[in-house]
N, C-alpha and C positions, 0 to 999 in steps of 0.2 A: 360727727362733724359739727363744729361750733363756729359762730361768727365772731370775728374780731371787731367788736363794737367799741365806740369811744368810751362807753361806760364800763366795759369789761375788757381790760387791756390784754394783750398777748400774754401768754401764761407760763413763764418759766424762768428759772434762774439762769438765763442766758448771761454769758460773761465773756469778756475779752481776756486773752492770755498774752501777756507781754512780759519781756524779760527784765523789766525794771523792778527795783525793790519797792518803790512806792507806786502803786497802780491806782487807776481810776476805779470808780464803782463799776460793778458788773454791767455789761452792755445788755440792753433789753430791746426787743423789736418795737418799731413805732406803734403807737396806740391810736393814731388818728384814723377815722373812718372815711373812706373815699369810695363812693358808689360807682365811680367810673374806672375803678381799678379791679384787678383780679390777682389773687395770690394765695399762698399757702404757708402756714406756720406749723412746724412739727415740734411738739412739746414733750418734756419728760413726764410731767404730771400736771394735773389741774389743781394742785394743792394751794396755790396762792391767788385764787380767784374769789374767795369768799365762800365757795361751794364746800371746800374741804374743812368742815368743822364737825364737832361731835353733834349728831342730831339723829332723830328717828322720824320717819315719815310713813304714813299709811297711804296706800294707793288702792283705789277701788274703781271698778268700771260699772257705770250705770246701765240701765236697760236700753237707753238710747245710744249706747256705745261710747259715750263720753267718759273721760277719766277725771277723778277727783283726787286731790292730794291734801293731806292734813298733817300738821306737826303733832308729834306725840311725845309725852314725857316718859312713857313706858307702856308696857302691855296693859290693855284695859284701862288706860288713863282717861279715855273719853269714849263716846259712842262710836267714834270712827276708828279707834285704835284697838280693835279686838282681833284683827287678823291682817295678813298681807302687810306687815310692818318690815321695813328695811331701812338701812342707813349705815352709819359708820361711827366708830368711837376712836378718838385720838388717845393714845396710851399715855397714862401719867407716869411720873417717877415712882419706882417701887419703894415704898416706905414701910412695908410690913413683910415679915419673913416668908409667909405663905402666899403672898399676893401674886396673882398671875395677870397676864395681859398688861404689862408695864415695862418701862425702860429701867433696867437695873444699873447700868454704868456706861460711861464713855471714857476712853483713854486715848491720848494723842502723843505722838512722837514727832520730833522735828526732822527726822530722816529715817529711812527704812532700817538702818543699822542701830539706831538708838533705842533705848528701852522705853516702852510705853509708860506714860505718866497719867494717873487718873485725873480727870477733870472734875471740877466741883459742881454739883447741882445747885443752881441759884433759886429758881422758882418756875412755876408754870405761867405762861403768858395769860393775860386776861381774855375771857371769851366764854361762850356758851359751853355748858357741860351736860352730861347725861348721868343721872343717878343710877348707881348699881342696883340690880335686882337679883340677889344671890339665889332666891327661890326659883327663879326662872333661868338661871345660868348667865345673867348679864353682868359683866364687870363694868367698872366706872369708865365713862367717856370724859376725857379731859381736854387739854389744849396743847400747843407746842411747848416742850420743855426747854429751858434755857440753862446753859452751862458755861463755865469759865475755865480757861486753861492758860498755862504759861506759854504755850506754843501759839505764836501770833499768826493771824491770817494776813492777806495781802493789804488790808487797810491798817494793819498794825495793832488790832485789838485781839484779845484772846477769847472772844465771844463766839459761841457755837450754839445752834438750835437743833433739836431733834424733832422732826415731824415723823411720827409713826402712827399708822392708822390701820384698823381692821374693819372690813365690811361685816355687817351683822344682818340677820334676818330672824323673824319670829314666826314660828309655826304654831297656829292655834290648835291644831290636832294634837301635836306633841306637848304643847304648853311650855316650850323652852326656846331660848335664843340659840342660834348657831352662828359660827364664824366662818368667813370666807377669805377673801383676798387680803394680803398684807402689802402695804406700801410703807417704806421707811427711808428717811434721808437724814444725813448730818450736813448742816448748812452753816458755813461761816457767815457772820453778820457784824454790822456796826450800827449802833443806835442812831437814828436820824429823826429830828423833830419835823413836824409838818401837820397838815390838816387831815390826819388819819383818824380812823375809828376802828373799834374792834369788830370782828366779823359777827354777823347776825343772820338769822333766818326768820321769815315772817310769811303769813298766809295772805293771799290777795284773791279777789274774785274777778275772773275774766269777764269779758263782754258777753260770753254765752252763759254766764251764771255759774260756771264751774270754779271750784276752789283749787288753787295751786300754791306752791311754796317758792319764794324767791330768796336769793342770798345777796348780801352786801358786805362791804368792809374790806375785801381783799384787794391787794395792789400788786401789780406785776413785779415791782422791784423789791418787794418785801417778803421775807419768810414768815413774818407774823406782823399784825397791826394791832395797835392799842390806841386809846384816845390821845391824840396829840403826838404820837411817835410810832416808829416802826423799826423792825430789824432789817436794815438795808443789806441785801445779799452781797457777799464778797466772794472771792476765790480763795482756795487753800494756797498757802505758800508752797513753793517748790519743795518736793521731797517729803511732805507731810505724810504720816502714816496714822490711820484711824482704826480704833477697835470699839465696837458697840455690842453690848449684851442686852438682849430682850428676853423677857419671860413670856412665853406664849402657851396657850392651851395646846395640849398634845395633838389635837386634830389639825393644827396648822403644820403640815409636813409636805412630803413629796419634793417638788422641785422649786428652786429659788433662782431669781435673776439678780444681777448686780451691776453696778457701775463701780467696780473695784478692780484694781490691777494687782496681780499676784495674790489672790485672796486665800485665806485659810478659814476653815469653819470648824467650830467645836460645838457638840451637842451633848447635853447631859440631862437626866431626868430631875425634875424638881421634887422637893419633899414637902409634905403637908398640902393642904388645900383649904381655901375659904368657902368654896361652893361645891365641893365634892368632885370637881373635875381635875383630872391629871394635867400637869403642865410640864414644860421643858424649858431649859435654858439654852439659848442659841447665841453664840458669839461669832461675829464676822470681823475679820481683820484684814487690812490691806491699804494700798495707796489709792487716793481718788483718781478716777479716770479723766483724762483730758478729752472731752467729747465735742466734736464739731457739730454745730447746730444749724438748722435749716430754716431760713425765712426768705420767701421769694415774692415779689410784687411787680406788676407791670400794668400797662393800659389794657382795659377790658376790650377796647376796639381791636387790639392786635391778637387777642386770644384765639387759639385754635378751637375747632369744634369739639375736639376731645377734652380740652380743658373745661369748656362750658358744660358739656354733658357730665363731667366729673363733679362739678360744683352742685348739681342737683336742681330740681325744678323750683325750689323755694329760695334759692340764692338770689339776693338783691344787689350784689356787688360787694367788693371789699375782699378782705383776707379771711379765709376759713382756717380752722385749727383741727388738728388730730394728734393723738398720742404717737410717740415715736415707735411704740410697739403695738400699735393698733392695726386693724385690718386695712386701713386706707393708706398707711405710711409708705409702703413700697411704691404703690401706683402714683401717689402724690409726688414723691421724689422724682420719678421718671418723667412725669408730665411737666413739672415746673422748674427743674434744675437748670434748664437753658436760660431762664430769666436771670440767673445768678452767675452765668459763665461757668457752670458746673463747680461752684465754689460755696463754701460754708459762709454763713452770715457772721458767726462768732464761734469762739471756743470757750467752754466752761469746764471748770474742774468740779466733777460730781462724784459724791460718795453715796450710794444708795443700795438698798436690798429690798426685794419684794418677792412675793410668791408667783409661781407660774402655773398654767393649766397642766395637769398631769399628762404624761405620755400615753399613747394608745397601747404600746406593748405592755403586757402584764408585769414584766420586770421593772417597768418605769412608772407604774400607775399607783403604787402604794403611797397613800397620804398619811399613814399612821406613823411614819418616820421620815427623817430628812434623807432624801436619796441623792441630792446633788445640787450644784449651783452652776449656772452658766453666766459668764460676765464678759462684757465687751464694751469698747468705746465707740461702737458703730453708731452712725447717725440714726439708722433705723434697724430694727431687729425683730425676730419672731417672738410672739407672746406666749410661747409654749416650750415645753421641754424638747431637747434635741430628738429628731425623728430617727428611728432605727430602720434603715433601708439598705437592702442588699449587703448586709453584714457590716454596715458602718453607721455611726451616729452622725447625722447631718444637721447643720444649723445654718440658716440663711441670715446674712447681715447686708447692710447697704449704706451708701454714703456718696457724697460728691468726691470728685477726684482731687480737688484743691482746697486748701485752707483759705481764710479770708483774704490773704494777700494775693490770691489768684495765681500764684506761681509755685508755692510749696505744696508737695504732694501730701494728701491726708493718708496717714498710715494707721492700720488697724491693729487692735489687740483683742485677743480671745483667750479666755481661761475657762476650763471645764474641770470641775471637781465632781466625781461620782463615787457613790458608795461601792466599795470593792465587791460586796456580795451581789449588788444589782448588776455590776459590770460582768461578773462571772455568770450570772443568771442569763444574760443576753446571749452569750456564746456557749453556754453549757460547759464552762471551764471548771477545772479543779482548783484547789487552793494553791497550786503551784504558781510561781511568779509569771506575770504577763508582761507584754511589751505592746507598743502602739505605733501605728503609722498615721501621721497627721498631714492633711493636704488642704490647700485652699484653691478652689477652682471658680472661674467666672461662669456666667450663665451660658456661654458658648463652649464651655468645657476646657478652656485653657487653664493650665495650672499656674498659680501665682507663686512667686518666690517668697518664702516666709521662714522665719527662724522658729523652730518648734522644740519643745521640751516635754519630757514625760518622767514621772516618778510615782511610785506607790509607797505611801507611808501610813502605817497603822491601818485604819479601816477605810482609807480614802485613796482613790486613784486620781492623780492630778496631771492635767495636760494643758499646754498653752501654745499659742501661735502669735508671732509678732512680725510687724513690718510689711504686712500685705497691704495692697492698695485696693481702692473701691471701684466698681460700680455696685453690683449686687452679687458678691461672691458667696459661695457656700463652703463652710468649713466642715471637713469630713474627718472623723476619727475612727480608725479600725483597730481593734484590739486583737492581739495574737498571743498564742501560747504554744510553746514547743510540745510536741507529743512526747509522752514518757517513753524512754527507750524500751524496746522489746527485750524481755528477759528470756534467755535461752534455758529451756528445761529439758530434763531427760528422765528416763524410766529405768528402774531396776526391779528385778524379781528376787524376792528373798524367800529362803526355805528354812523351816524350823529345824533347830539343832536336835530336837527330841523326836520329831516325827516328820520325815521327809515328804510326807503326803500333804503337809500343811504349808501353804505358800502365801506370801503377801506381795502385792504390787505397789511400789512406792514411786510417786512422780513428783518432781519439783526441781529446784535449783540445787545441784550437788546432792542428790538424794542418798540417804544412808539407811541400811537395814536397822530395825529396832533391836533392842536387847533380846537375846535368845534366838536370833535369826542370823543367817549369813547369806551373802550374795550367791545366787545360783550360778 
């Protein structure tokens, strides 16, 4: 939970969706701090707060229980940077054949039926970077990559930015860096001048004498900031289709989440390696999701005790923030949606892909390969793979009933792509064709009306649900397979033509006596 301070504005590419051809800049939540108010803001990512930049930090706990933080340029770069190093790297553009952990390509089409056209890589935004350390398995940490396309966004520019980041950690015992969570987004933007600065991180000493790391430079309305200018976030034009290819180390696998409608995914092994680690090429394609977004604010004096308890003992007033897939999201939505009339604050077109926590079922827990992707336009959603319960894959989503106009119903989309072998593993199915039952039910068990589709192509099983309404429904998918028909068998006794004392018993479908024997 984070506070919406005046110096750290609310955090997301919130945007309005209007049917006009020339639209205003994306809507963002208010950034003013009011200690006499109470509220909550649900965000897609904290990428544009100045926090999400390439950096490494060592964290240590002193004997008195206090924590110390120090910036690191790499492992063993200072006396503080020998262990317990964590951070993240932003992926650069792939400019070498065997390079991994990088953005290979971006392609965009003006409608789902049109052919995708490659966008041109322009440059990396300015900002802090992390130097690669191949000997310890660390790839380069860069900045947001900037691209140009003939397909225009709602501001009329063909400018798009890719924010793709991997969390990293250093194990002093193993002596190598490991990679964790992936977050990636394609964001339309238009250049805007102003009193901006590039993001940066610095150490400061607190009043108790401990060292900590602070971040600066991020702005709520910008996908990236540089000295004197920023990439002002826009929306995708209606009908836009996007395809992004990342090269990732092979350990980034398992389940992925997305804000993509009608997604397709392609995975292939990479060839060659710069640091000895295997890598894979992952391509995600689909339309941006129109995501209703939540921001609620009201007088603190009228807050319920449940609201006050939820904000925590250290809350001093104002609006708190949490991720839309975080552990607080569903509870925050239920507590604060009455402040908005059960309506969204805005609608933004979002195209994103990220990794999810693996499923508990062994069939869904393998992270050495891509098992599937779950994608939804829901305001809040679970941060893990669908749960396999009572013979069905269940996934909980949530949202307000209404869009910002307070009268139009908010309708949900849900897409599930699962590796066909993993799907058959869950049910013990054979390689024979399978089918599916898809349902959407509310928390009180009522079934929602939804349009559902199912198909199996190649190595993937693909399912979708459309048109369901919110509060906090659960989407259930149950796969089925017809039992193979029973084959009728019979038995014959065969006797040798040369020696009638020699017989053979033959069992099967339409059994026949072998050469030299006849039916008895």
